[in-house]
N, C-alpha and C positions, 0 to 999 in steps of 0.2 A: 504493500500500500504506500503510495506516494504521500508524503506529509501534506502536500498542498491539497490533496483530495480527502483529507480527514474531516469527515462531516459529523459523525457521532463517534464517541469513544467506544470501541468494540468491547473493551474490558469492562467498562462501566455497565454497558447494556447487558452483558452476560452475568455480571454480578447481580444486577437487579432481578433478572429472570430466574436464575438457577441457585443463587445463594440467599437472596432476600425473599422472593416470592415463591420459589420452588415450583415453577411452572410445570416441571416434569410430573409432579404429583397429580396434576389434572388428568393425566393419562389413565388414572385409576377410575375415572368416571366413564360410563359407557359411551357417551358422545365423542370422547377424545381417545378411545381405547386403541385406535389404529396408529396412534402417534407415539413418539418417544422423544427423549431429549435430542437424540441424533437427528430425527426428522426436523425438529425445531431449529437445530443448529444449521442444517443444510439450507433451510428456507431463509434464515437470517443472512447466511453467507451469500446466497444468490441475490438477495435484495441489495446487500452492500456492494456487490460487484457491479450490478447494473447502475446503481446510483453513482458510484465513483467513476466508472469507466465510460458511461454514456450520458446519463441524465444531467450530471453536474456541468458538463461542457455546454449544455443548451441554455443554462441559466442567463448568462450575460447577454447573448444575442436576443433572447426573448424579452428581457427587461428593456433592452435598448430599442427593439422594434416591436412595440405593443400591437396587439390585435386592433384592427381598424375597420370602420364602417364605410362601405363603398358599394354603389349600385344595389342598394336594398338589402345587403347582407353583411355579416361580420366575417372578416378574413383573419383567421388565426395564423400564427407563425408557421411557415412551411415545415420547420423541424418537428412539429407535433405529429405530422403524418407518419413519421418514422418512429417517434418516441412512443406514441400511444399503443401501437400494436405490441411493442416490447414489454410495456407495463402490463398489458392484458395477458401476454404469454406467461409472464411471471405468476399470474393468478391473482393479481391484486384486486380484481373486481369481485372475486368469489372465494378467496382463501378462507375467510371466516364463516362462510355460508355452508349449509348442510349438503350432503351428497345428493339429496333429492333435487337440488337445483344446480347440480354439477359443481358444487363447492368442494373444499378440501377439509372442512370441519376443524380448522386450526383454532386454538383458543384466541380470543380477541386480544389478550395481553401479548401473545407472541406475534400475532399479525400487526398490532400497533407498533411494536418495536421494530419490526421489519419495515413498516411504512415510514417510520421516522427517518430512515436513511434517504428515501426518495423525497420526502418533504424537505429535508435539509438540502438536498441536491437541487431541487427546483419545485417549490411548493405550488406554483401555478400549473405546471405540467401534471402534478399529482392531483390537483384540484378537480380536473375532469373525471378522474377515477373515483374520487371520494363522493362527488355529487351523483354520479351514475349509480354507484353501489347503493347509496342511501335511497334514491328514488326507486330503484328496482326492488329494494327490500320492502318498501311500502306496498308495492304491488304484491310481492310474495306473501306479506303478512295479512293484507286486508282485501286484495283484489279477487275477482272471479277467476275461474279456470281459464276463461277466454282471454282475460287481460294478461294472465301469467303467460299463456302461450303466445299471444300476439305481440306483447310489448315487453314483458319482463325478460323473456328468453333472449331476444336480440340485444338487450342492454347488458345482461350478464355475459353474453357471448362476445361483447366488444364491438359489435357492428353499429350499435346506436349509443348515443350518450343521453344523459338525463339531467334534470335540474329540479330545484324546488322553487316554485313561483308563488311567493307569499305577498311581498311588499307592494303597496300601491302608492301613487304620488301623494294622495291626501291622507293616507292612513299611517304610513310609516310602520312603526312597531305596534301600533294599536290595531291589531288584526280584527277586532270586533267591528271596526268601522269600514272594512273593505266593501267595495261596491261592485266588483266583478259579478256578473249575473249569469245564471244558468237556467235556460228555459227548456222544459221537457219537449222532446221532439220524436218520441217513439223509438225506443231502443238506444237513444243517446240524448244528449242535451246540447243545445246551441249556447255557446259561451260568448259573451262580449264584455270587454273591459280592458284595462291596462295594468301592467305590472312594471316595476322598476327595480334596479339593482339586482338583476337576475344574472348571477355568475354562470358563465358558459351557456347563456341563453340562446346563442347562435354561434355557429362555427363552420369552418370548411374542413372539418376533421372527420365527421361521420355522415352517413347518408340520411340519418334522421335524428331528431332530438325530441325526447319525451319529457314534457313538463308535468310535474305533479303540482297541480294548481288548486288553490283554495278559491271557492266562489259561493255565492248565495243563491240557492234555488229560488226562483220567482215565488213570492208569497211566504218565504221562510221567516222565522222570527228574527228580530234585530239582535245585534250583539253576537258573541261567539257561539251561542247555541244554534244559530241559523247557518253556520258555515259547514259546507260539505267539501269533500276532496274529489278531484277529477284527474283522470289521465287526459292530457291535452297534447297530442303529438303535433310536431311541425307538419308532418306528412302522415295522413291516416291510411290505414289499410282499407282498400275497397276492391273486391273481387280479386284478392291475392296480389294486388298491385298497390304501390304507394302513390297517393295523389295529394295535391296541396290541400292543407287544412285551414287556410285563412288565418295563419299565425304569422305576424310580420314583425321583424326587428325594426325598431324606430330609431336606433342609434346607440352609440356606446358612450359610457361615461369615462372621462380621462382621469385615471386613478393615480393616487400617490404611490401605490405599490401593487403587488400581484399583477403586474402588467401583462403577463403571459396568458391570463385567462380573462376574457372580456366581461365586464359588468354592463348589462344593456337594459334598454327599455323595450318592452314587448307590447304589442297590441293584438288582442284576440277579437276576431269576428268583425273586422272593419267591412267585410263584404257580406256579412250575415250568414256565413257558412262554416263557422268554426265548431267542430264536433268535439264534445267532451264526454268521457265515459266515467260514470259514477264509481268510486271506489268505496266498497263497504256500504254502510247505512247513511241515509241523509242526516245531516245535523251532527255528524261525528267527525267532521273533517279536521278540526283543530286537535282533537284527541288523537287521531291517527298521525297527524303531522308531527306531534310531539315525539314520536319514535325517531323520525329523521332529524328533528331539531336537536334532541338530546345526543344522538350519535354524532351529529355535526359539532356540538359543543365540546365533546371529548376530543374530536379530531382537531378543532381549532386550538384547544389546549396543547395538543401534540404539535400542531403547526408552530405555536409560540415557542415551545421547547426547541424544536428543530431549527427554527430561525435564529434563536439565541445560541444554539450549540455550534452551528457552522461558523457564526461570527466569532464566537469564543475560540474555537479551534484555530481560526485564521489569526486572531489576535495573539494567541499563544505562540504560534509559529513565527509571527512577525517579531514578537518581543524576544524570542530566543536568537533571532538571526540579525536583528538591527543593532549595530554598534552605535552608541552615542553616550558621551559623558564618561566620567571616571568615578571610581569609588571615592567616598569622602576621605580627604586627607592625602590622596594620591597626587603626585606632582604632575605638572603640565605635560611632561614628556612620557608619562605612563600611558600604556595602551588603553584605548577606549574599551568599554565593556558593553555586552548586550544589555538592552534596556531592562530586561527582566531582573537584572541585578539591582535595580533601583527599587526601594521599598514601596513607593507609591504605585509603581507599575504592578508589583506583586499584589498590592491591595486590590487594584482593579481586576486583576485576573482571578484572585481568590473569590471576589464577590460574584463574578461571572460564573465561576465553577459552582458555587453554592446554589445559585439560581438555576442553572442548567441541570445539574445532577439532582437537586431537590425537586425541580419541576418534572423531570423524567420519571423519578420515583413516584410522584403523585399521579401522573397519567397511567403508569404501569399498574399501580395498585388499584386504581379506579377501574381499569379494564379487566383486571382479575375479578373484581367484585361483579362486573357484568357477566363474566363467564359463570361464576357461581350462582348468580341470580337466576340464570336460565337452566343450568345443568347440574347443580349440586345434588347430592344423593337424597336429601329429604326436604320436605316442605319448610321446616324450621330454618335450615341453613339457607334455603333460597330466599325466604322472607327477610332474614337478617342481612344477607348480601344485597338484596334490593333496597333495603332501608339505607345502607351505607352508600350504595351507588347513587340513590336519589340525592342524598345530602352532599356528596362529594362532587357531583356534576357541575354545579355553578362555581365551585372553588377551582375545579380542574380546568374549566374554561377560562377563568379570569386570572388566576395567579400567573400562569406562564405568559399570558399576553401582557399584563401590566408590568410584572417584574422582568419579563423578557425584553420589553422595550428599554428598561433601565440597563439590562445587560448589553443590549445592542449599542446604546449610547457609550458605554464603557469600551466596547470594542472599537468604535470610532476613535475614542479618546486615546487608546493605546497606540493607534496608528498615527497620532499627531496630525500634522498638516495633510498627510496622505489620506487620512481617514475620511475627510469630507470631499475627496475628489472621486470622480467617476472611474478613474483608472483602477481604483481598488474597490472591492465589493462591499465593505462594511456599510457604506452609505445607502446602498441599495437594500441590504437586509434591514437596515433601520427603517426605511420607508415601508417595506413589506410588513414589518412587525406591528406598526401602528394599526393596520387594518384588523389585526386579530382581536383588539379590544373592542371593536365595533361589530364585526361579523357575528351572526347568530345570537343577537341580543347583547347590547352594550353592557359594560361592567355594572352600571347602575341597575339595569334590568336583572342581571344575575344576583345583585345584592338583595333586591326585593324578593326574588324567588327564594333565596336562601333563608332570609329572616321571616318574610311574610308567609310564604307557602310551606316551606319545609319545617321551620321551627314553630311559628305561631299556630298554624293550623293543626299541628300534632300536639299542641300544648307542651312542646319540648321533648316529646317522646322519641323523636327521630335522633336526638343527640345521644341517647343512651348507648347504643352500640359503638358509636365513635369514641365516646369517653371511656368505654371499657377497653377498646383497642389501644388507646393511648396509655391507659393505666397499666396494661399488660407490657407495653414497650418500656415503660418506666421501671417496672419490676425487673424485667430482663436486663436492663442497663445497670441497675444496682447490683445484680448478681454478677455481672461482668466487671465490676469495679469502677463503673463510670458514674459514681454517685453525684458528682458535681453537675454533669450534664443532665442526669435524671432529675435533680432538684430544680434545675432551670425550666425544664419542660413541665414538671409538676406544678410549679407556680403559674406558668402560662395556661395550663389546662384548667386550673382553678379560676383563672381570670375569665376564660371562655364560659365556664359553667355558671359563675356568679352573674356575669353580664347577661347571659341568656335568661336566667331566672328573673333578674331585675327588669328586663325588657318585656318579658311575658306579663309581669305584674302591671307595668305601665300600659301595655296594650289593652288590658281589660277595661281601662277607663279612657284612654286616648290613643287608639291604634295609629293614627296619623303621626302623632308626635313620637311614638315608640319606633316608627319606621324611619324617622327623619335622619338617623345616623346609620342607615342600613349599609352604606358603602364602607363606613368605618368598621362595622360589625363584620362585613365580608373580609376586610383586610385583617382584622383580628383573628377570625377563624382560619383564614389561609395561612397566617403566620404560625399558628399552633399546629395545623395539619402538616405543613411542610416540616416543622420542627419535629413532629412525630416520626416522619420518614427519616430525617437526619439522625435522630436518636437510634432508630432501629438499624440504620446502616452503620453507625458508629459502633454499636454493640457487636455486630458481625465482624467489623474490622478489628476491634480490640481482641476478640476471641481468636481471630486468625493469627494475629501477631503473638498472642500469648502461647498458642499451641505450636508455633513454629511453621509459618507459611514458607512457600518456595521463595528463594532469594529474589527472583525477578518480580514477585508479587508484593514485596515489602513496600516499595515506594507507593504503590497503588493504595494499600491499606493505610499507610501513614497519611497519605493525602486525604483519604476519607475522614480519618479522625481529626485532622487539622481543620478541614472544612466544617465539620460538625461543631468543633469548638468555636470557630469563627461565627457560625450561625447562632449558637447559644449566647455568645458575647454581644453580638451586634443586632440581632433581630428579635430574639425572645424578650429582651427587656422592653421593647416597644409595646408589648401586649398590655402592660399595666397602664400606660398612658391612653391607649385606645379603649381599654375597659372603662377607665374613668370618664372619658369623653362620651362613650355610648350611654353609660348609666346616668350621666348628668342630664341627658336629653337637652343639651345646650341648644339654644334656639336662634342663633344669629341669622342663619340663612332661612330657617323654617319660618321665622316671623317677619322676614324682610319683604315688604311689598315691592312689586316690579318697578314702581316709579322712583324708588330710592337708588336704583342702580345707575 
């Protein structure tokens, strides 16, 4: 592996999967019984090879030559015509899907770590795959046999791509206000309306694009209860042939990042002949769509980690190879040293390391709970895993995006003046990263989901399994002789618990005020959750060092311990201030009228 193509740390990824999460133990479950650690390793290796040798080389050209709108359609970069079939051949569309739809039945945690290589190499290129899989999975889960045959199969087969079409010009994230209309027409519905910010909504990559679109059946109730889900293809099947379906691209948005996958405006039914096919039951559209949205939120979290990781790896390579300055006290004739020898550069690199590796652990553990929620041996295990998955999803989406942006700014900083030039890639990854905090629900929306829907609606019950998991990690760390790190997390855990209880009490009398610091609560919870992962990793590293690991592994484990200590010293103390802020329900912006701004 060439250092300049180092996207994700192989050793860290395998540490997460096989030392921390023991992904191989999933093979004891019937759904994964055909697999072994060896098959997992082989898939990871193939993903890494394709990412490093092929996909990474496409990133800069696709960022520099964005998809564009001309003659009524969107033209994607010509490199995608070669890239996409190779991603499909690797099985990335169906690797985590069951054999019944020609999948490989890989655990989601293994698939996600394999996908991280491709995301780090070129997240726009992988975006077509992510969206197509999510849309096809909706049809697989809720569609009729005819829809599965006619539309799901070509999507999973790689012939057609797919999208999620939710957002409208006047509704934005307020999906209950959408206006796209569906009128019954005997066997299908006639769809008319407009959608915006549809990633991959048109391309020159595939012969057809299948939109999973939300619309309101004529006469349906207002609000979210009246929303239904439809398959709306760009070209519909008619007498075994594809014909135009009155779906028109209206133009592209010129984006800050993710330039390789277009974000477009779509018009349905301008000619009155856009056919849509109902998925599942009327009025259940938003419920169904949450499957794709929650999958996408975990994927966006993984995008955030991958984008921070590739920038961190490049910053590390640059810092080791860039000579500048001398050690303190050295004479003017002393040789220059690599900038990694300067303490402040090591500070920036260590902060990136804690964000990247903590974020990757967060995504991996969340994906493993998704595996257990669907395939664990008994209902109690599945229920517990689902509760943890539901609680962790908004954290997994938000932490890597928000902290990943900070990591990416540090990668630019490490490169100095070269960092903000387009000759080097950190500035492009910084642009890409910003989109992750907006895609699939902004950080503010995720914070309301975490506190309002997950904590308040359950009267705090959803926190129980998480607090138990954290307590177990604290106990394990103490047994391993890491009492100081265990104490730091125990204090932070108490802050999360007491803050949650205080806000629940406040919500009983003033829910609006109790939610006013939801963003701070999300940051508090994220800090504790990632601290939990760092403590668990530190415990494993400490044990490996105590029992005599291989000499070549010693720097890896010592780096893990040092990063955990850095996180405990610099991040966990922030929990106390966040807890005090949330519990105070401080009203500066809550009570400030718009005319005061």
